[in-house]
C-alpha positions as a Markdown table, in Angstrom:
| # | Residue | x | y | z |
|---|---|---|---|---|
| 1 | Met | -76.4 | 10.7 | -28.0 |
| 2 | Gly | -76.4 | 14.5 | -28.4 |
| 3 | Tyr | -78.6 | 17.5 | -29.1 |
| 4 | Val | -78.9 | 20.4 | -31.5 |
| 5 | Ile | -79.5 | 24.0 | -30.5 |
| 6 | Ile | -81.4 | 26.3 | -32.8 |
| 7 | Asp | -80.8 | 29.8 | -31.4 |
| 8 | Glu | -81.4 | 33.2 | -32.9 |
| 9 | Thr | -83.0 | 34.7 | -29.8 |
| 10 | Val | -82.3 | 37.9 | -28.0 |
| 11 | Lys | -78.8 | 37.5 | -26.5 |
| 12 | Lys | -79.5 | 39.3 | -23.2 |
| 13 | Pro | -83.2 | 38.6 | -22.2 |
| 14 | Leu | -84.2 | 39.6 | -18.7 |
| 15 | Val | -86.3 | 36.4 | -18.3 |
| 16 | Ser | -85.8 | 33.0 | -19.8 |
| 17 | Val | -88.8 | 30.7 | -19.9 |
| 18 | Ala | -87.7 | 27.1 | -19.5 |
| 19 | Met | -90.0 | 24.7 | -21.2 |
| 20 | Leu | -89.6 | 20.9 | -21.1 |
| 21 | Thr | -91.7 | 19.0 | -23.6 |
| 22 | Tyr | -92.2 | 15.4 | -24.6 |
| 23 | Gly | -95.3 | 14.0 | -26.3 |
| 24 | His | -97.3 | 17.2 | -25.8 |
| 25 | Ile | -98.8 | 17.5 | -29.3 |
| 26 | Asp | -102.3 | 18.3 | -27.9 |
| 27 | Tyr | -101.0 | 20.9 | -25.5 |
| 28 | Ile | -97.8 | 22.5 | -26.7 |
| 29 | Lys | -99.4 | 25.2 | -28.8 |
| 30 | Gln | -101.4 | 26.6 | -25.8 |
| 31 | Ala | -98.2 | 26.5 | -23.7 |
| 32 | Ile | -96.2 | 28.5 | -26.2 |
| 33 | Glu | -99.0 | 31.0 | -27.0 |
| 34 | Ser | -99.3 | 31.7 | -23.2 |
| 35 | Val | -95.7 | 32.7 | -23.2 |
| 36 | Leu | -95.9 | 34.8 | -26.4 |
| 37 | Met | -98.9 | 36.7 | -24.9 |
| 38 | Gln | -96.9 | 38.0 | -22.0 |
| 39 | Glu | -97.0 | 41.8 | -21.7 |
| 40 | Thr | -93.6 | 43.0 | -20.5 |
| 41 | Asn | -91.4 | 46.1 | -20.8 |
| 42 | Phe | -88.3 | 43.8 | -21.0 |
| 43 | Pro | -87.1 | 41.2 | -23.5 |
| 44 | Ile | -87.9 | 37.5 | -22.8 |
| 45 | Gln | -86.6 | 34.3 | -24.2 |
| 46 | Leu | -88.5 | 31.0 | -24.5 |
| 47 | Val | -86.1 | 28.0 | -24.4 |
| 48 | Ile | -87.8 | 24.7 | -25.4 |
| 49 | Ala | -86.1 | 21.4 | -24.8 |
| 50 | Glu | -87.8 | 18.7 | -26.9 |
| 51 | Asp | -87.0 | 15.2 | -26.0 |
| 52 | Cys | -87.4 | 13.3 | -29.3 |
| 53 | Ser | -91.2 | 12.9 | -29.0 |
| 54 | Pro | -93.0 | 10.0 | -30.7 |
| 55 | Asp | -95.7 | 12.4 | -32.0 |
| 56 | Asn | -95.4 | 15.7 | -33.9 |
| 57 | Thr | -94.5 | 17.9 | -31.0 |
| 58 | Arg | -91.0 | 18.6 | -32.5 |
| 59 | Glu | -92.6 | 19.8 | -35.8 |
| 60 | Ile | -94.8 | 22.2 | -33.9 |
| 61 | Val | -92.1 | 23.8 | -31.8 |
| 62 | Lys | -89.9 | 24.1 | -35.0 |
| 63 | Gln | -92.7 | 25.9 | -36.7 |
| 64 | Tyr | -93.0 | 28.4 | -33.8 |
| 65 | Gln | -89.2 | 28.9 | -33.7 |
| 66 | Glu | -89.2 | 29.8 | -37.4 |
| 67 | Lys | -92.1 | 32.3 | -36.8 |
| 68 | Tyr | -90.5 | 33.8 | -33.7 |
| 69 | Pro | -86.7 | 33.3 | -34.1 |
| 70 | His | -85.8 | 36.2 | -31.9 |
| 71 | Ile | -87.8 | 34.8 | -29.0 |
| 72 | Ile | -87.7 | 31.0 | -29.2 |
| 73 | Lys | -84.6 | 28.9 | -28.7 |
| 74 | Leu | -84.8 | 25.2 | -29.3 |
| 75 | Ile | -82.9 | 22.3 | -27.8 |
| 76 | Leu | -83.6 | 19.1 | -29.9 |
| 77 | Gln | -82.4 | 15.8 | -28.5 |
| 78 | Asp | -81.1 | 13.2 | -31.0 |
| 79 | Val | -82.7 | 10.4 | -28.9 |
| 80 | Asn | -85.1 | 10.3 | -25.9 |
| 81 | Val | -82.9 | 11.0 | -22.9 |
| 82 | Gly | -85.6 | 11.3 | -20.3 |
| 83 | Ala | -86.9 | 14.2 | -18.2 |
| 84 | Ile | -83.9 | 14.4 | -15.8 |
| 85 | Ile | -81.2 | 14.8 | -18.4 |
| 86 | Asn | -83.4 | 16.9 | -20.7 |
| 87 | Asn | -84.1 | 19.3 | -17.8 |
| 88 | Gln | -80.4 | 19.6 | -16.9 |
| 89 | Ile | -79.5 | 20.5 | -20.5 |
| 90 | Leu | -82.4 | 22.9 | -20.6 |
| 91 | Leu | -81.2 | 24.7 | -17.4 |
| 92 | Glu | -77.7 | 24.9 | -18.7 |
| 93 | Asn | -78.8 | 26.8 | -21.8 |
| 94 | Leu | -80.8 | 29.7 | -20.3 |
| 95 | Asp | -79.6 | 33.2 | -20.8 |
| 96 | Gly | -81.9 | 35.3 | -18.7 |
| 97 | His | -81.3 | 37.0 | -15.3 |
| 98 | Tyr | -84.6 | 35.5 | -14.1 |
| 99 | Ile | -86.0 | 32.1 | -14.9 |
| 100 | Ala | -89.6 | 31.0 | -15.2 |
| 101 | Pro | -90.4 | 27.3 | -15.8 |
| 102 | Leu | -93.4 | 26.1 | -17.7 |
| 103 | Glu | -93.8 | 22.6 | -19.0 |
| 104 | Gly | -95.3 | 21.9 | -22.4 |
| 105 | Asp | -98.6 | 20.5 | -21.1 |
| 106 | Asp | -99.4 | 23.5 | -18.9 |
| 107 | Tyr | -100.0 | 27.2 | -19.6 |
| 108 | Trp | -100.1 | 30.7 | -18.2 |
| 109 | Ser | -103.5 | 32.4 | -17.9 |
| 110 | Asp | -102.3 | 35.9 | -16.8 |
| 111 | Ser | -100.7 | 38.0 | -19.5 |
| 112 | Arg | -98.9 | 40.1 | -16.9 |
| 113 | Lys | -97.5 | 37.2 | -14.9 |
| 114 | Leu | -93.9 | 37.8 | -15.7 |
| 115 | Gln | -94.1 | 41.6 | -15.4 |
| 116 | Gln | -95.6 | 41.5 | -11.9 |
| 117 | Gln | -93.1 | 38.9 | -10.7 |
| 118 | Val | -90.0 | 40.7 | -12.1 |
| 119 | Asp | -91.2 | 44.0 | -10.7 |
| 120 | Phe | -91.3 | 42.5 | -7.3 |
| 121 | Leu | -87.9 | 40.8 | -7.5 |
| 122 | Glu | -86.3 | 43.9 | -8.9 |
| 123 | Gln | -87.6 | 45.9 | -5.9 |
| 124 | Asn | -86.9 | 43.3 | -3.2 |
| 125 | Ser | -83.3 | 42.0 | -3.4 |
| 126 | Glu | -83.8 | 39.8 | -0.2 |
| 127 | Tyr | -86.3 | 37.6 | -2.2 |
| 128 | Asn | -85.0 | 34.8 | -4.5 |
| 129 | Leu | -88.4 | 33.4 | -5.6 |
| 130 | Val | -91.9 | 34.5 | -6.4 |
| 131 | Tyr | -94.9 | 32.2 | -6.8 |
| 132 | Thr | -98.7 | 32.5 | -7.2 |
| 133 | Asp | -101.9 | 30.6 | -7.1 |
| 134 | Ala | -102.9 | 28.3 | -10.0 |
| 135 | Gln | -105.9 | 26.4 | -11.4 |
| 136 | Tyr | -105.9 | 22.7 | -11.9 |
| 137 | Phe | -107.4 | 21.4 | -15.2 |
| 138 | Thr | -108.2 | 17.7 | -15.0 |
| 139 | Gln | -107.9 | 16.4 | -18.6 |
| 140 | Lys | -110.2 | 13.4 | -18.1 |
| 141 | Thr | -113.1 | 15.4 | -16.7 |
| 142 | Gln | -112.4 | 18.7 | -18.3 |
| 143 | Lys | -112.9 | 20.3 | -14.9 |
| 144 | Leu | -111.1 | 23.5 | -13.8 |
| 145 | Asp | -110.5 | 24.0 | -10.1 |
| 146 | Leu | -108.8 | 26.9 | -8.3 |
| 147 | Gln | -105.8 | 25.8 | -6.1 |
| 148 | Arg | -105.0 | 28.3 | -3.4 |
| 149 | Thr | -101.6 | 28.3 | -1.8 |
| 150 | Gln | -100.1 | 30.5 | 0.8 |
| 151 | Gln | -97.0 | 32.4 | 1.8 |
| 152 | Ile | -94.4 | 30.1 | 3.3 |
| 153 | Ser | -92.6 | 31.4 | 6.3 |
| 154 | Gly | -89.2 | 30.1 | 5.1 |
| 155 | Phe | -87.1 | 27.0 | 4.7 |
| 156 | Asp | -88.4 | 25.2 | 7.8 |
| 157 | Asp | -92.0 | 25.6 | 6.7 |
| 158 | Leu | -91.3 | 24.4 | 3.1 |
| 159 | Leu | -89.4 | 21.4 | 4.4 |
| 160 | Val | -92.6 | 20.1 | 6.0 |
| 161 | Lys | -94.9 | 20.8 | 3.0 |
| 162 | Asn | -94.3 | 22.0 | -0.5 |
| 163 | Arg | -96.7 | 24.8 | -1.1 |
| 164 | Ile | -95.2 | 26.1 | -4.4 |
| 165 | Phe | -96.7 | 25.4 | -7.8 |
| 166 | Thr | -93.7 | 25.2 | -10.2 |
| 167 | Leu | -95.4 | 26.7 | -13.2 |
| 168 | Thr | -96.3 | 29.8 | -11.2 |
| 169 | Thr | -92.7 | 30.6 | -10.2 |
| 170 | Cys | -90.1 | 33.1 | -11.3 |
| 171 | Phe | -86.6 | 33.1 | -9.6 |
| 172 | Arg | -83.1 | 34.5 | -9.8 |
| 173 | Arg | -80.6 | 32.9 | -12.1 |
| 174 | Glu | -77.8 | 33.1 | -9.5 |
| 175 | Val | -79.8 | 30.8 | -7.2 |
| 176 | Leu | -79.8 | 28.2 | -9.9 |
| 177 | Asp | -76.1 | 28.6 | -10.5 |
| 178 | Ser | -75.3 | 28.2 | -6.8 |
| 179 | Tyr | -77.6 | 25.2 | -6.5 |
| 180 | Phe | -75.8 | 23.4 | -9.3 |
| 181 | Lys | -72.5 | 24.0 | -7.4 |
| 182 | Glu | -73.8 | 23.1 | -3.9 |
| 183 | Asp | -76.5 | 20.4 | -4.0 |
| 184 | Tyr | -77.5 | 19.4 | -7.6 |
| 185 | Gln | -75.0 | 16.5 | -7.9 |
| 186 | Asn | -76.4 | 14.8 | -4.8 |
| 187 | Leu | -80.0 | 15.2 | -5.9 |
| 188 | Lys | -79.9 | 14.9 | -9.7 |
| 189 | Thr | -81.4 | 11.4 | -9.8 |
| 190 | Leu | -84.7 | 12.5 | -8.1 |
| 191 | Pro | -87.7 | 12.3 | -10.5 |
| 192 | Phe | -88.3 | 16.1 | -10.0 |
| 193 | Gly | -86.0 | 19.1 | -9.9 |
| 194 | Asp | -88.3 | 21.8 | -8.6 |
| 195 | Tyr | -88.9 | 21.0 | -4.9 |
| 196 | Ser | -85.1 | 20.5 | -4.2 |
| 197 | Leu | -84.4 | 23.9 | -5.9 |
| 198 | Trp | -87.1 | 25.7 | -3.9 |
| 199 | Leu | -85.6 | 24.3 | -0.7 |
| 200 | Tyr | -82.2 | 25.5 | -1.7 |
| 201 | Ala | -83.5 | 28.9 | -2.7 |
| 202 | Thr | -85.1 | 29.4 | 0.8 |
| 203 | Thr | -81.8 | 28.6 | 2.5 |
| 204 | Gln | -80.3 | 31.6 | 0.6 |
| 205 | Gly | -83.2 | 34.1 | 0.8 |
| 206 | Lys | -86.9 | 34.6 | 1.0 |
| 207 | Ala | -89.8 | 33.3 | -1.2 |
| 208 | Lys | -92.8 | 35.5 | -1.9 |
| 209 | Tyr | -96.4 | 34.5 | -2.5 |
| 210 | Leu | -98.3 | 36.8 | -4.8 |
| 211 | Pro | -102.1 | 36.4 | -4.4 |
| 212 | Ile | -102.9 | 36.2 | -8.1 |
| 213 | Val | -104.0 | 33.3 | -10.3 |
| 214 | Ser | -101.4 | 33.2 | -13.1 |
| 215 | Ser | -101.3 | 29.6 | -14.4 |
| 216 | Val | -103.2 | 26.4 | -15.3 |
| 217 | Tyr | -101.7 | 23.0 | -14.3 |
| 218 | Arg | -103.0 | 20.2 | -16.4 |
| 219 | Ile | -103.5 | 16.9 | -14.6 |
| 220 | Leu | -103.0 | 14.0 | -16.9 |
| 221 | Glu | -103.8 | 10.3 | -16.0 |
| 222 | Glu | -100.1 | 9.5 | -16.1 |
| 223 | Ser | -97.2 | 11.8 | -15.1 |
| 224 | Ala | -94.3 | 11.8 | -12.6 |
| 225 | Ser | -96.5 | 12.9 | -9.7 |
| 226 | His | -99.8 | 11.4 | -10.8 |
| 227 | Ser | -100.3 | 7.8 | -11.7 |
| 228 | Lys | -102.7 | 4.9 | -11.5 |
| 229 | Asp | -99.7 | 2.6 | -10.6 |
| 230 | Ile | -99.4 | 2.5 | -6.8 |
| 231 | Asn | -95.8 | 1.5 | -7.0 |
| 232 | Lys | -95.0 | 4.6 | -9.0 |
| 233 | Ile | -96.7 | 6.8 | -6.5 |
| 234 | Val | -94.9 | 5.1 | -3.6 |
| 235 | Ala | -91.6 | 5.6 | -5.4 |
| 236 | Phe | -92.4 | 9.3 | -5.8 |
| 237 | Glu | -93.2 | 9.7 | -2.1 |
| 238 | Glu | -89.9 | 8.0 | -1.3 |
| 239 | Ala | -88.1 | 10.5 | -3.6 |
| 240 | Val | -89.7 | 13.4 | -1.8 |
| 241 | Ser | -88.7 | 11.9 | 1.5 |
| 242 | Glu | -85.1 | 11.5 | 0.3 |
| 243 | Cys | -85.0 | 15.1 | -0.7 |
| 244 | Arg | -86.3 | 16.3 | 2.6 |
| 245 | Met | -83.9 | 14.2 | 4.6 |
| 246 | Tyr | -81.0 | 15.6 | 2.6 |
| 247 | Tyr | -82.0 | 19.2 | 3.3 |
| 248 | Leu | -82.9 | 18.4 | 6.9 |
| 249 | Asn | -79.4 | 16.9 | 7.6 |
| 250 | Lys | -77.5 | 19.7 | 5.8 |
| 251 | Tyr | -79.5 | 22.9 | 6.5 |
| 252 | Tyr | -82.0 | 22.4 | 9.3 |
| 253 | Thr | -80.9 | 24.0 | 12.6 |
| 254 | Gly | -83.7 | 22.9 | 14.9 |
| 255 | Asp | -84.3 | 19.5 | 16.6 |
| 256 | Lys | -83.4 | 17.2 | 13.7 |
| 257 | Glu | -84.5 | 14.0 | 15.3 |
| 258 | Ala | -88.0 | 15.3 | 16.1 |
| 259 | Leu | -88.5 | 16.7 | 12.6 |
| 260 | Lys | -87.2 | 13.6 | 11.0 |
| 261 | Asn | -89.8 | 11.5 | 12.9 |
| 262 | Lys | -92.5 | 13.9 | 11.8 |
| 263 | Leu | -91.5 | 13.8 | 8.2 |
| 264 | Leu | -91.1 | 10.0 | 8.1 |
| 265 | Gly | -94.5 | 9.7 | 9.8 |
| 266 | Ser | -96.1 | 12.0 | 7.3 |
| 267 | Lys | -94.7 | 10.0 | 4.4 |
| 268 | Thr | -95.8 | 6.7 | 5.9 |
| 269 | Leu | -99.3 | 7.9 | 6.6 |
| 270 | Ser | -99.7 | 9.0 | 3.0 |
| 271 | Ile | -98.5 | 5.6 | 1.7 |
| 272 | Ile | -100.7 | 3.7 | 4.2 |
| 273 | Arg | -103.8 | 5.7 | 3.1 |
| 274 | Leu | -102.9 | 4.9 | -0.5 |
| 275 | Ala | -102.5 | 1.2 | 0.3 |
| 276 | Leu | -105.9 | 1.2 | 2.0 |
| 277 | Arg | -107.7 | 3.0 | -0.9 |
| 278 | Asn | -106.2 | 0.5 | -3.3 |
| 279 | Glu | -106.6 | -2.5 | -1.0 |
| 280 | Asn | -103.0 | -3.3 | -1.5 |
| 281 | Glu | -101.8 | -5.5 | 1.3 |
| 282 | Glu | -98.3 | -5.8 | 0.1 |
| 283 | Val | -97.6 | -2.0 | 0.3 |
| 284 | Phe | -99.6 | -1.8 | 3.6 |
| 285 | Asn | -97.4 | -4.5 | 5.3 |
| 286 | Lys | -94.2 | -2.9 | 4.0 |
| 287 | Tyr | -94.9 | 0.4 | 5.7 |
| 288 | Lys | -97.3 | -0.2 | 8.6 |
| 289 | Asp | -94.4 | -0.6 | 11.2 |
| 290 | Asp | -93.1 | 2.9 | 10.2 |
| 291 | Leu | -96.3 | 4.4 | 11.6 |
| 292 | Lys | -94.4 | 4.3 | 14.9 |
| 293 | Tyr | -92.9 | 7.6 | 13.9 |
| 294 | Ile | -96.3 | 9.3 | 14.6 |
| 295 | Ala | -98.1 | 6.7 | 16.7 |
| 296 | Asn | -98.2 | 9.0 | 19.6 |
| 297 | Tyr | -98.7 | 12.3 | 17.7 |
| 298 | Lys | -102.5 | 12.0 | 17.5 |
| 299 | Tyr | -104.8 | 9.4 | 18.7 |
| 300 | Lys | -106.2 | 8.5 | 15.2 |
| 301 | Tyr | -102.7 | 7.7 | 14.1 |
| 302 | Tyr | -102.1 | 5.5 | 17.1 |
| 303 | Leu | -105.4 | 3.8 | 16.2 |
| 304 | Ile | -104.2 | 3.1 | 12.7 |
| 305 | Tyr | -100.9 | 1.8 | 14.0 |
| 306 | Ser | -102.7 | -0.5 | 16.4 |
| 307 | Leu | -105.4 | -1.7 | 14.0 |
| 308 | Gly | -102.7 | -2.4 | 11.4 |
| 309 | Lys | -101.7 | -5.5 | 13.5 |
| 310 | Ile | -105.0 | -7.2 | 12.8 |
| 311 | Asn | -106.2 | -9.0 | 9.7 |
| 312 | Phe | -105.9 | -6.7 | 6.7 |
| 313 | Lys | -109.3 | -7.5 | 5.2 |
| 314 | Ile | -110.9 | -6.6 | 8.5 |
| 315 | Phe | -108.9 | -3.4 | 8.6 |
| 316 | Ile | -110.1 | -2.5 | 5.1 |
| 317 | Lys | -113.7 | -2.8 | 6.2 |
| 318 | Leu | -113.1 | -0.7 | 9.3 |
| 319 | Tyr | -111.3 | 1.9 | 7.3 |
| 320 | Lys | -114.0 | 2.2 | 4.7 |
| 321 | Thr | -116.7 | 2.5 | 7.4 |
| 322 | Phe | -114.9 | 5.3 | 9.2 |
| 323 | Ser | -113.8 | 7.2 | 6.1 |
| 324 | Lys | -117.4 | 7.6 | 5.0 |
| 325 | Arg | -118.3 | 9.4 | 8.3 |
């Protein structure tokens, strides 16, 4: 198992765009073109890590590299290694002072995205990370929706809810280097690398929300965070919870027990709702006792906790009745 690097790019780009791709034949051209259209007064580098796709994604990225050899750097895996390993190799081969991630099935819609973000970071040294609003494009329905986010107040706020769209971000390279030294080894098996990095970044400095729409996130029927398989979604929720518990225990300075109960309750409620929508009694029974973490937080949660002790089919009928109101 190994990989080949094809590299004739600018040796000292100010920004490295980090692009993971696998099986993106229908989307990769739009992703690459959205990087090439960026209007900047500084050199950029696009590093594409292609994970031995079963389609012609590799052929397409090689054609682009041949056409733009001083911008595009390729990392070509010999065999499919999976997103976690491919992403680690990608992050280890970026040359820019700033990093902007963009996966091969998404794209940027604002040609001045990078320029605006770098301008802000250059002028505000206390900030490690900049992010924006995005649009969601649902592939199945071909529907485009605006997704507003908001400025997070800091680490404590981000720990409760992730409000950062990864494809909209730009961050300092030194934050990534420090993250690899401090926390990466303990979190590298998570099915995502973005949320844990944002949490680390906010322990070291500030994150800034710019109220612009810079990007389009493509929602596919199957991905790490979107799936029809309830067990995959539950596993993803558990991974997010694991990440939060790690950062809570290591960096949170407030009442850890209180926040722990709140976070575990939030996770449980999400999974319970998922189980009810899918009428999955097995998942429901596995998590219903964990609603104790928020049973006294709000009356409706206590009601769910109490009703969960009765017959599941009756509960489903009640849930559907009340959810329609």
